[in-house]
matplotlib code that plots the C-alpha trace (Angstrom):
import matplotlib.pyplot as plt

x = [-15.7, -16.4, -13.2, -12.8, -9.6, -8.7, -6.0, -4.5, -3.6, -1.9, 0.1, 1.8, 3.3, 6.6, 9.9, 12.1, 11.2, 11.7, 8.3, 6.7, 3.7, 6.1, 7.6, 6.7, 6.3, 2.6, 2.6, 4.6, 2.2, -0.9, 0.3, 1.1, -2.3, -4.0, -2.0, -2.8, -6.6, -6.6, -4.6, -6.8, -9.8, -7.9, -6.7, -9.7, -12.6, -15.5, -16.8, -14.0, -14.5, -12.8, -13.3, -15.1, -13.9, -16.4, -19.4, -17.9, -18.8, -17.4, -18.1, -17.7, -14.2, -12.8, -16.2, -14.7, -13.4, -14.7, -14.7, -16.7, -14.2, -14.8, -12.0, -12.1, -9.5, -9.0, -7.7, -7.3, -8.3, -7.5, -4.1, -4.7, -4.7, -8.1, -9.2, -6.6, -6.6, -8.2, -10.3, -13.9, -16.5, -17.3, -13.9, -13.4, -15.2, -13.6, -13.5, -12.5, -11.2, -9.6, -7.0, -3.4, -1.8, 0.6, -2.3, -4.3, -3.6, -5.5, -8.5, -8.3, -8.3, -11.6, -13.1, -12.1, -13.6, -16.9, -17.1, -17.2, -20.2, -20.3, -17.0, -14.9, -11.5, -10.1, -7.0, -4.9, -2.7, -0.4, -1.2, 1.8, 1.5, 0.4, -1.0, -0.7, -1.2, -4.7, -4.0, -3.1, -6.2, -6.1, -2.6, -3.8, -6.8, -4.6, -2.0, -4.5, -6.2, -2.9, -1.2, -4.2, -6.0, -3.5, -0.9, -0.8, 1.2, 2.7, 4.1, 7.6, 7.6, 9.8, 10.9, 11.8, 14.5, 16.2, 19.0, 19.9, 22.3, 19.2, 16.0, 14.0, 14.9, 13.1, 13.2, 12.1, 15.1, 16.0, 16.1, 17.7, 15.7, 15.0, 13.0, 10.1, 10.8, 8.2, 5.5, 6.5, 8.5, 10.1, 11.4, 7.9, 7.4, 10.1, 9.7, 7.1, 7.6, 4.9, 4.7, 3.0, 2.3, 5.0, 7.7, 8.8, 8.1, 9.5, 7.9, 9.8, 9.0, 10.9, 12.5, 11.0, 7.3, 6.6, 5.2, 3.2, 0.0, -1.9, -4.8, -7.0, -9.9, -13.1, -12.3, -8.9, -10.2, -12.8, -10.2, -7.9, -10.7, -11.5, -8.0, -7.4, -4.6, -6.8, -6.8, -4.5, -2.3, 1.0, 3.6, 6.8, 7.8, 10.0, 7.5, 3.7, 3.4, 5.1, 3.4, -0.1, 0.7, 2.5, 2.2, -1.4, -1.0, 2.3, 1.0, -2.1, -0.8, 2.3, 3.5, 5.3, 6.8, 8.0, 11.7, 14.3, 14.8, 11.2, 10.5, 8.1, 5.6, 3.7, 4.9, 3.7, 5.2, 6.3, 5.4, 7.9, 11.4, 13.3, 16.4, 19.3, 22.1, 25.4, 28.8, 31.6, 35.1, 34.3, 31.1, 27.5, 26.2, 22.6, 21.1, 17.6, 15.9, 12.4, 10.0]
y = [-8.5, -5.1, -3.4, 0.2, 1.1, 4.6, 5.0, 8.4, 8.4, 11.2, 11.3, 14.6, 13.6, 15.5, 13.7, 13.1, 13.6, 11.6, 10.0, 7.8, 10.1, 12.7, 10.4, 10.7, 6.9, 6.6, 2.9, 2.1, 4.1, 2.6, -0.9, -0.4, 1.0, -1.8, -4.4, -2.7, -2.9, -6.3, -8.1, -6.6, -8.2, -11.4, -11.7, -10.5, -10.2, -12.5, -14.8, -17.4, -21.1, -24.5, -26.9, -30.2, -32.7, -35.4, -33.1, -31.0, -27.8, -25.0, -24.9, -21.9, -21.5, -19.4, -18.8, -18.6, -15.0, -13.8, -10.1, -7.3, -5.0, -1.4, 0.5, 4.3, 6.0, 9.6, 12.0, 15.7, 17.5, 15.7, 14.6, 10.8, 7.7, 6.3, 6.8, 4.5, 1.6, -1.7, -3.0, -4.4, -1.9, -2.0, -2.8, 0.7, 4.0, 7.3, 10.1, 13.3, 16.3, 19.7, 19.2, 20.2, 17.0, 16.9, 16.8, 14.1, 11.6, 13.7, 13.5, 9.8, 10.2, 12.1, 9.3, 6.7, 8.9, 9.2, 5.4, 5.0, 3.0, 1.0, -0.9, -3.1, -2.2, 0.9, 1.0, 3.6, 2.3, 4.1, 3.3, 1.2, -1.3, -4.9, -7.0, -10.7, -12.2, -13.6, -13.8, -10.1, -9.0, -12.2, -11.2, -7.6, -8.9, -11.3, -8.6, -6.0, -8.7, -9.6, -6.2, -3.9, -1.4, 1.2, -0.6, -0.7, -3.3, -1.9, -4.2, -4.3, -3.0, -4.8, -4.9, -8.0, -8.4, -11.5, -9.2, -8.0, -9.6, -9.9, -11.5, -9.5, -6.1, -4.4, -0.7, 1.1, 0.7, 2.8, 6.6, 9.0, 8.9, 12.6, 12.3, 10.7, 11.8, 14.6, 12.1, 8.9, 7.6, 4.4, 3.7, 3.2, -0.6, -0.8, -4.5, -7.3, -11.0, -13.6, -17.2, -17.6, -21.2, -22.4, -19.9, -16.7, -13.5, -10.2, -6.9, -3.6, 0.1, 1.4, 4.8, 4.6, 3.5, 4.4, 1.6, 3.6, 2.3, 1.7, -0.5, 0.3, -1.5, 0.4, 1.3, 2.6, 4.6, 6.3, 7.0, 8.7, 10.7, 12.1, 13.5, 17.2, 16.5, 14.5, 16.2, 18.9, 18.7, 18.1, 17.2, 17.4, 13.7, 13.3, 14.8, 15.2, 11.8, 10.0, 12.2, 11.3, 7.6, 7.8, 10.9, 10.5, 6.8, 7.1, 10.1, 8.3, 4.7, 2.7, 1.6, -1.7, -3.6, -7.2, -7.2, -7.8, -11.5, -12.2, -9.3, -11.4, -12.0, -9.0, -7.5, -5.6, -5.4, -2.1, -2.6, 0.0, -1.2, 2.0, 0.6, -1.0, -2.7, -3.3, -4.7, -2.1, -2.1, -5.1, -3.7, -2.9, 0.3, 1.3, 3.6, 4.9, 6.0, 7.2, 4.6]
z = [4.9, 3.1, 2.0, 0.6, -1.1, -2.4, -5.0, -5.9, -9.6, -11.4, -14.7, -15.4, -18.8, -18.2, -18.6, -15.6, -11.9, -8.9, -8.9, -11.5, -11.9, -13.4, -16.0, -19.7, -20.1, -20.1, -21.0, -17.8, -15.7, -17.4, -17.0, -13.3, -12.5, -14.4, -12.5, -9.2, -9.8, -11.5, -8.8, -6.0, -7.7, -8.4, -4.8, -2.8, -5.2, -5.6, -6.9, -6.9, -7.9, -8.2, -11.1, -10.1, -12.7, -11.6, -12.0, -14.8, -13.1, -11.0, -7.3, -5.1, -3.5, -0.6, 0.8, 4.3, 4.5, 1.2, 0.7, -1.0, -2.6, -3.7, -5.3, -5.8, -8.1, -7.2, -9.9, -10.5, -13.7, -16.9, -15.7, -15.6, -17.7, -16.9, -20.5, -21.8, -19.3, -20.5, -17.6, -17.6, -16.3, -12.7, -11.3, -9.9, -9.4, -10.6, -8.1, -10.0, -8.1, -8.8, -6.1, -6.3, -7.7, -4.8, -2.4, -4.1, -1.4, 1.1, -1.2, -0.8, 3.0, 2.6, 0.5, 3.2, 5.9, 4.0, 3.9, 7.6, 8.7, 5.4, 5.4, 7.7, 6.3, 4.7, 2.5, 0.8, -2.1, -4.4, -8.0, -8.7, -5.8, -6.1, -3.3, -4.3, -0.8, -0.2, 3.5, 3.7, 5.6, 7.7, 8.9, 9.7, 11.6, 13.6, 14.3, 15.7, 17.7, 19.3, 19.5, 19.9, 17.7, 18.7, 16.6, 12.8, 10.8, 7.6, 4.8, 3.5, -0.1, -2.6, -6.2, -8.3, -10.9, -12.4, -13.6, -10.2, -7.7, -5.5, -6.8, -4.3, -3.0, -0.1, -0.9, 2.2, 4.4, 7.5, 7.4, 9.8, 13.0, 13.0, 9.7, 11.5, 15.1, 15.1, 14.5, 16.3, 19.2, 18.0, 21.5, 22.8, 22.5, 19.9, 19.1, 19.5, 19.0, 18.4, 17.6, 14.2, 13.0, 15.3, 14.3, 16.0, 14.0, 15.2, 14.4, 14.9, 14.9, 11.9, 11.4, 7.9, 8.3, 4.6, 2.4, -0.1, 1.5, 4.7, 5.8, 8.8, 10.4, 10.9, 14.5, 13.6, 10.6, 12.8, 15.5, 13.0, 11.3, 14.7, 15.3, 14.9, 12.3, 10.0, 6.6, 7.9, 4.7, 6.6, 3.9, 5.9, 5.7, 2.6, 0.1, -0.2, -1.7, 1.1, 3.6, 2.4, 2.8, 6.1, 8.4, 9.6, 10.4, 12.2, 14.1, 15.3, 15.9, 16.8, 13.4, 13.0, 10.1, 10.0, 10.9, 8.3, 9.2, 8.4, 6.1, 3.9, 6.6, 5.3, 2.0, -1.1, -4.6, -6.2, -9.9, -11.2, -10.6, -9.5, -7.9, -9.7, -7.8, -9.6, -8.4, -8.3, -6.8, -4.6, -3.3, -4.3, -5.7, -5.6, -8.2, -8.2, -11.4, -12.4, -13.9]

ax = plt.figure().add_subplot(projection="3d")
ax.plot(x, y, z, "-o")
ax.set_aspect("equal")
plt.show()
């Protein structure tokens, strides 16, 4: 399978701010971007092999469902860290622009559209997300084959911490319904349940469909690119960053996520831990901080 993934990457260098791209900690941002690209290649890239101890050689592995992976990192001006990351050549392609940094995600949408006809799957991925699940695309293909191409399955995004009361924290919980109501009707087929490997798995239409990413098959990408709102620059969902990752997809498709009781069915890791949970007065207090 041929996969095209576009990653918006911006580093402003200023201290503070609600998003990691605005933090002054360049090392954190560089490490997150490196991990994002590395793990994509570790998980989906080729070639892969298994050691054959009898023959003392490596034999090809995971040849069923192997992928060709192309990664494009979209930047604006000189406000990026590509010059300092330590990755072998050829793991990504740099796509420089002069776009407003807040609109960089829409430049990624254009890159994906321009790949139509050459790829089977199209992905948008914020630069601090990690996809460690080698069955990720297998699950997406199964879901659309079962639910239809008018449905998109989004992952649950999580952070990890051994210092927290919770080892894994899913960070994109519910939002007020009116935040996404202009773009989706969550009461239209609000939940789906399927048997997966002998176990029931429930999918629900979330009030917060944001996951910092999306993945579409070629038919879905072509359908979205043909809509009048494609590349319209609508940034009314939370902020321009969340809008680029979320509005177009939820406006075009029925968006689902695995329900909370089986949240890990499809998930993605946020490399920058932003949320800290502490016990206070018999309860739990959640604090959010920049990277």
